[in-house]
C-alpha positions in Angstrom: 16.4 -23.2 8.0 13.8 -25.8 7.0 10.3 -24.9 7.8 8.3 -27.3 9.9 5.7 -29.5 8.1 2.3 -28.0 8.6 0.3 -31.2 8.7 -3.0 -29.3 9.5 -2.9 -27.7 6.1 -3.1 -30.9 4.2 -6.2 -30.8 2.0 -8.6 -33.5 1.2 -8.9 -34.1 -2.5 -12.2 -34.9 -4.3 -13.1 -36.4 -7.5 -15.3 -33.6 -8.5 -19.0 -32.6 -8.4 -21.4 -35.3 -7.4 -24.3 -34.0 -9.7 -26.9 -34.2 -6.8 -26.8 -37.9 -6.2 -26.6 -39.7 -3.0 -26.6 -38.2 0.6 -26.4 -34.4 0.9 -22.8 -33.7 1.6 -22.8 -29.8 1.9 -21.1 -28.6 5.1 -23.7 -26.9 7.4 -22.9 -23.9 9.5 -21.8 -24.9 13.0 -24.2 -23.8 15.7 -22.8 -21.5 18.5 -23.3 -23.8 21.6 -20.8 -21.9 23.8 -17.7 -23.3 25.5 -19.0 -24.1 29.0 -18.0 -27.3 30.8 -20.6 -30.3 30.6 -21.2 -31.4 34.2 -19.7 -34.6 35.2 -22.8 -35.2 37.4 -24.8 -36.0 34.1 -22.8 -39.3 34.1 -22.8 -40.2 37.6 -25.8 -38.9 39.4 -28.8 -41.2 40.2 -30.9 -38.0 40.4 -30.0 -36.9 36.8 -30.4 -40.6 35.6 -34.0 -40.4 37.0 -34.5 -37.1 35.2 -33.4 -38.4 32.0 -35.9 -41.3 32.2 -38.9 -39.1 33.0 -38.2 -36.3 30.6 -36.2 -38.0 27.8 -36.3 -41.8 27.4 -40.1 -41.9 27.9 -40.7 -39.0 25.5 -38.6 -39.8 22.4 -38.6 -42.3 19.6 -36.2 -45.2 20.2 -34.9 -48.2 18.0 -36.8 -51.4 19.0 -36.4 -54.3 16.6 -35.0 -55.2 13.2 -37.9 -56.2 10.9 -36.2 -59.0 9.2 -36.0 -60.8 12.6 -39.9 -61.0 12.9 -41.0 -61.7 9.3 -44.1 -63.6 9.8 -47.4 -63.0 11.8 -46.9 -64.2 15.4 -43.1 -63.6 15.3 -42.1 -61.6 18.3 -38.9 -60.0 19.7 -38.4 -58.5 23.2 -36.2 -55.3 23.9 -35.1 -53.6 27.1 -34.6 -50.0 27.7 -33.9 -48.9 31.3 -36.5 -50.2 33.7 -38.8 -51.3 30.9 -39.2 -54.3 28.7 -41.1 -54.4 25.4 -42.6 -57.0 23.0 -42.7 -56.3 19.3 -44.9 -58.7 17.3 -45.7 -59.1 13.6 -49.5 -58.8 12.9 -51.6 -60.7 10.3 -51.8 -57.5 8.2 -48.0 -57.2 8.2 -47.8 -54.3 10.6 -45.8 -54.5 13.9 -47.3 -53.7 17.3 -45.5 -53.0 20.5 -46.5 -53.7 24.0 -45.0 -53.4 27.5 -43.8 -56.8 28.5 -45.8 -57.0 31.6 -48.8 -58.9 32.9 -51.5 -56.5 34.4 -52.4 -59.2 36.9 -49.4 -59.5 39.0 -46.6 -57.8 37.1 -45.0 -61.0 35.6 -43.0 -60.7 32.4 -44.9 -62.3 29.6 -41.8 -63.4 27.6 -38.2 -63.5 28.5 -36.1 -60.4 28.2 -33.8 -60.0 25.1 -35.4 -62.9 23.5 -37.5 -63.8 20.4 -39.9 -66.5 19.2 -43.3 -67.3 17.8 -46.7 -67.1 19.5 -50.4 -67.7 18.6 -51.0 -65.8 21.8 -49.1 -64.5 24.8 -50.0 -66.5 28.0 -48.5 -65.5 31.4 -46.5 -68.4 32.9 -47.7 -67.4 36.4 -51.5 -67.7 36.3 -52.2 -68.2 32.6 -53.9 -65.0 31.8 -53.8 -64.8 28.1 -53.8 -62.2 25.3 -54.1 -62.2 21.4 -51.1 -61.2 19.6 -52.9 -57.9 18.8 -52.9 -57.3 22.5 -56.6 -58.0 23.1 -57.6 -60.0 26.2 -58.3 -63.6 25.4 -58.7 -65.5 28.7 -58.6 -65.1 32.4 -58.8 -68.5 34.3 -61.5 -68.5 36.9 -62.6 -65.1 36.0 -65.8 -65.5 38.1 -63.6 -65.2 41.3 -62.7 -61.5 40.3 -65.8 -59.6 41.2 -64.3 -56.4 39.8 -63.8 -58.0 36.4 -67.3 -59.3 35.6 -68.2 -56.5 33.4 -67.2 -57.2 29.8 -66.5 -53.5 29.4 -63.3 -53.8 31.4 -61.8 -56.1 28.7 -60.4 -53.1 26.8 -58.6 -51.9 29.9 -57.2 -55.3 30.5 -55.4 -55.5 27.1 -51.7 -55.3 26.9 -50.5 -51.8 27.1 -49.5 -50.6 23.8 -46.6 -48.4 22.7 -46.6 -46.4 19.4 -44.6 -48.0 16.6 -43.6 -47.0 13.2 -41.0 -48.3 10.6 -38.0 -46.9 8.8 -34.9 -48.4 7.3 -35.9 -51.9 8.0 -36.3 -51.1 11.7 -39.2 -50.9 14.1 -39.1 -47.7 16.1 -41.3 -47.0 19.1 -42.1 -44.3 21.7 -43.7 -44.5 25.1 -45.1 -41.0 24.6 -48.7 -41.0 23.2 -48.2 -37.3 22.3 -44.8 -37.5 20.5 -44.4 -36.2 17.0 -44.6 -38.7 14.2 -41.4 -40.8 13.6 -40.7 -39.0 10.4 -40.9 -35.6 12.1 -38.6 -36.9 14.8 -36.1 -38.3 12.4 -36.0 -35.0 10.3 -33.6 -35.2 7.5 -32.2 -38.7 8.4 -34.4 -40.7 5.9 -33.4 -38.2 3.0 -29.7 -38.6 4.0 -29.6 -42.3 4.5 -32.2 -43.9 2.2 -29.7 -44.1 -0.6 -27.9 -46.8 1.4 -31.0 -49.0 1.2 -30.8 -50.3 4.8 -34.0 -52.2 4.4 -32.2 -54.5 1.8 -29.3 -55.2 4.1 -29.0 -58.4 6.2 -28.1 -58.6 9.9 -24.9 -60.7 10.1 -23.7 -60.0 13.6 -25.5 -59.1 16.9 -24.0 -59.0 20.3 -24.9 -57.1 23.5 -22.1 -56.3 26.1 -22.5 -55.1 29.6 -20.1 -52.1 30.1 -19.2 -50.5 33.3 -19.9 -46.9 32.2 -22.7 -44.5 31.7 -24.5 -44.8 28.3 -23.4 -41.3 27.5 -19.8 -42.2 28.0 -20.3 -44.7 25.2 -22.1 -42.2 23.0 -19.3 -39.6 23.4 -16.6 -42.2 22.6 -18.0 -42.7 19.1 -19.0 -39.0 18.4 -15.5 -37.7 17.8 -12.2 -38.6 16.1 -10.0 -36.5 18.4 -9.2 -39.7 20.3 -7.9 -41.7 17.3 -4.4 -40.5 17.8 -4.4 -41.6 21.4 -6.6 -44.8 21.6 -6.3 -46.0 17.9 -2.9 -44.9 16.4 -2.8 -47.7 14.1 -5.7 -46.2 12.2 -3.7 -43.1 11.3 -2.2 -44.9 8.3 -5.5 -45.1 6.4 -8.0 -42.8 8.1 -8.0 -39.0 8.0 -9.0 -38.1 11.5 -8.4 -34.3 10.9 -10.3 -33.4 7.6 -13.5 -34.5 9.3 -16.8 -32.6 8.4 -19.2 -32.2 11.3 -22.8 -31.3 10.9 -25.6 -30.8 13.3 -28.9 -32.0 11.9 -31.7 -30.8 14.1 -31.5 -33.1 17.2 -29.3 -35.5 15.3 -25.8 -35.1 14.0 -23.0 -36.6 11.8 -19.4 -36.5 10.8 -18.0 -37.5 7.5 -14.7 -39.4 7.9 -12.3 -40.1 4.8 -11.1 -43.6 4.6 -8.4 -45.2 2.5 -6.3 -42.0 2.9 -3.5 -41.4 5.6 -4.1 -39.0 8.5 -2.1 -35.8 8.0 -0.7 -36.7 11.4 0.7 -40.0 10.1 4.6 -39.8 9.9 4.9 -41.4 6.3 3.0 -39.2 3.8 4.8 -40.9 0.9 4.2 -44.6 1.2 0.8 -46.4 1.1 0.5 -48.5 4.3 -0.1 -52.2 4.2 -3.8 -51.6 5.0 -4.0 -49.2 2.1 -2.4 -51.9 -0.1 -5.2 -54.3 1.0 -7.9 -51.8 0.2 -6.5 -51.1 -3.2 -6.0 -54.6 -4.2 -9.5 -55.5 -3.0 -10.9 -53.0 -5.6 -8.5 -53.9 -8.4 -6.2 -50.8 -7.9 -2.4 -51.3 -8.1 -1.0 -49.5 -4.9 2.4 -49.3 -6.5 0.9 -46.5 -8.8 0.4 -44.4 -5.7 3.9 -44.4 -4.2 4.6 -40.8 -3.2 0.9 -39.8 -3.3 -1.0 -42.2 -1.1 -3.8 -39.6 -0.5 -4.7 -40.1 -4.2 -5.4 -43.7 -3.6 -8.8 -42.9 -2.0 -9.9 -41.2 -5.3 -8.7 -44.2 -7.2 -10.9 -46.5 -5.1 -13.9 -44.2 -5.6 -13.4 -44.3 -9.4 -13.0 -48.1 -9.4 -16.3 -48.5 -7.6 -18.0 -46.0 -9.8 -16.9 -48.0 -12.8 -18.8 -51.0 -11.6 -21.9 -49.3 -10.2 -24.4 -50.8 -12.5 -23.1 -54.3 -12.2 -22.8 -54.3 -8.2 -24.9 -55.7 -5.6 -24.2 -52.5 -3.7 -26.0 -49.3 -4.1 -23.0 -47.4 -5.5 -25.1 -45.8 -8.3 -27.2 -43.9 -5.8 -24.3 -42.7 -3.6 -22.0 -39.6 -4.1 -18.4 -40.1 -4.7 -17.1 -39.7 -1.2 -19.7 -42.3 0.0 -17.9 -44.9 -2.0 -14.8 -44.7 0.2 -15.7 -42.9 3.5 -17.5 -43.4 6.7 -20.7 -41.5 6.8 -21.1 -41.5 10.6 -24.5 -40.6 11.9 -25.9 -40.2 15.4 -29.7 -40.5 15.8 -30.6 -39.0 19.2 -30.4 -40.3 21.8 -28.5 -43.5 21.4 -28.0 -44.9 18.0 -24.7 -44.6 16.2 -24.3 -45.7 12.6 -21.0 -46.2 10.8 -22.2 -46.4 7.2 -20.3 -47.5 4.1 -21.3 -48.4 0.6 -21.4 -52.1 1.4 -22.1 -52.5 5.1 -23.3 -50.6 8.2 -22.0 -51.0 11.8 -24.6 -49.9 14.3 -24.0 -49.2 18.0 -27.0 -48.8 20.4 -26.2 -47.5 23.9 -28.8 -48.5 26.4 -29.1 -47.2 30.0 -28.9 -49.5 33.0 -32.2 -49.8 34.9 -30.7 -48.4 38.2 -27.0 -47.7 38.0 -25.6 -44.6 36.2 -22.2 -46.4 36.1 -23.4 -49.3 34.0 -25.0 -49.8 30.6 -25.8 -52.2 27.7 -23.9 -51.8 24.4 -25.5 -53.3 21.3 -23.3 -54.2 18.4 -25.1 -54.9 15.1 -23.4 -55.5 11.8 -25.4 -55.3 8.4 -24.3 -56.1 4.8 -25.7 -56.2 1.3 -25.5 -59.9 0.3 -25.7 -61.1 -3.3 -29.1 -62.7 -4.4 -29.2 -66.4 -3.3 -26.5 -66.1 -0.7 -27.3 -68.4 2.2 -28.0 -66.3 5.2 -28.7 -67.4 8.7 -29.5 -64.8 11.4 -26.8 -64.6 14.1 -27.5 -65.7 17.6 -28.0 -62.8 19.9 -25.8 -63.3 23.0 -25.1 -61.0 25.9 -21.6 -60.9 27.4 -19.9 -59.2 30.2 -17.1 -56.7 29.5 -14.0 -58.4 28.4 -15.6 -61.8 28.0 -15.1 -61.7 24.2 -13.1 -59.7 21.7 -15.0 -57.1 19.7 -12.0 -56.6 17.4 -9.0 -54.5 18.1 -10.6 -51.0 17.7 -13.6 -51.6 19.8 -11.6 -53.6 22.4 -9.5 -50.4 22.8 -12.6 -48.3 23.4 -14.1 -50.9 25.7 -10.9 -51.1 27.8 -10.8 -47.2 28.1 -14.5 -46.5 28.9 -14.6 -47.9 32.5 -11.6 -45.9 33.3 -13.2 -42.7 32.0 -16.2 -43.4 34.0 -14.2 -43.9 37.3 -12.5 -40.6 36.6 -16.0 -38.8 36.4 -16.3 -39.6 40.0 -13.2 -37.8 41.2 -13.5 -34.8 43.4 -10.9 -33.1 41.2 -13.0 -33.5 38.1 -16.1 -31.2 37.5 -16.9 -31.6 33.8 -16.1 -32.1 30.2 -13.9 -29.5 28.4 -14.8 -29.7 24.7 -13.0 -28.5 21.7 -14.3 -27.9 18.1 -13.4 -31.6 17.2 -15.9 -32.5 19.9 -18.8 -30.5 18.6 -21.1 -33.5 18.2 -20.7 -34.2 21.9 -21.6 -30.6 22.8 -24.5 -30.7 20.4 -25.7 -33.9 21.9 -25.7 -32.4 25.3 -27.6 -29.3 24.1 -30.4 -31.6 22.9 -30.3 -33.7 26.0 -30.7 -30.5 28.1 -33.5 -29.4 25.9 -35.4 -32.4 27.1 -34.2 -32.9 30.7 -33.7 -29.2 31.7 -30.6 -27.5 33.0 -28.5 -29.0 35.7 
């Protein structure tokens, strides 16, 4: 009798040692985080949402702005997280300052939300109180009518309220917490792992925000495991190995390394390169016909083809390990930044909480690429859409369709929490870090 094919034993081949270049790829020990359910109320409760805001969102470092969008002194960009709006503005010395986007007089927003522009000063449109771009008070019309403001010593207290900012990877990061650790301490090993990709040299080529009818954590979860590929994205199985995935917990952050340009062991045809793999091969000058009967070797051939041109390429191949030349190095920076990173591009998701409703969120989709010197580049217009208003591409459309249904199910009286397996370790780790901030349920 024939023995059933044991697809779970199909190994992942490698070119060989990487000689210490690129992102550290060694597997780290998995932490013991238990097997208990993650309470559904974390996704649906307004009380838990309020606790998240007070104990986590206002305490951690968050991604605020892309530096290339505010290149010159006076350039500003606004950004919203939960109930707050912020302004990030380039200073004359090249630094970037961040302020709460609110007038201390009567609470008006100083600039529109999710907008950008240039300013010599920030003047409130309501009563024309005005501030320098460094946040210092510039003018209060009819100041003599405010008896409590006659002492010039109050000018410092009337400056725009500042948030701490720092920069890494071509991004401005910020925190509302004056006592927070430094950004570098918060990021931990992330710069060491990801600096080889040279994010600061990439250009933003697409930027959209979509209003989704789900909790922000429902979105984070969806991109923190490959277990759902067989169910939601079966077309990916012909060129993506969803089984031989390495998961690592990196302090408060985490990652998985997903082999691309190789069929999943679940895929029914293990002998013939799929049409997608034909396309990948031809793109890099590899003849897919040479890999009939052994399509899993095609991934290694693509790695070797990229390595052969590493010194003549606009891409940072020379500073990457072999697997980085083909695979998705997928990092999650706590609490809400997901990075799909490749040798040529980076696809970033930022999951932002709704101000008041735990069943809603904002999903930022940003795409970055290394462009050849002299390539014309125009920054994409940032537009916010409702769910289903535009297509995000087949794969993200599949996720977007599914997430509101997941969120609805979280409210069922028959459902009390997430049951997580080893392929969902990143979700369990994420919730452990969240609980460290917010406290037990």
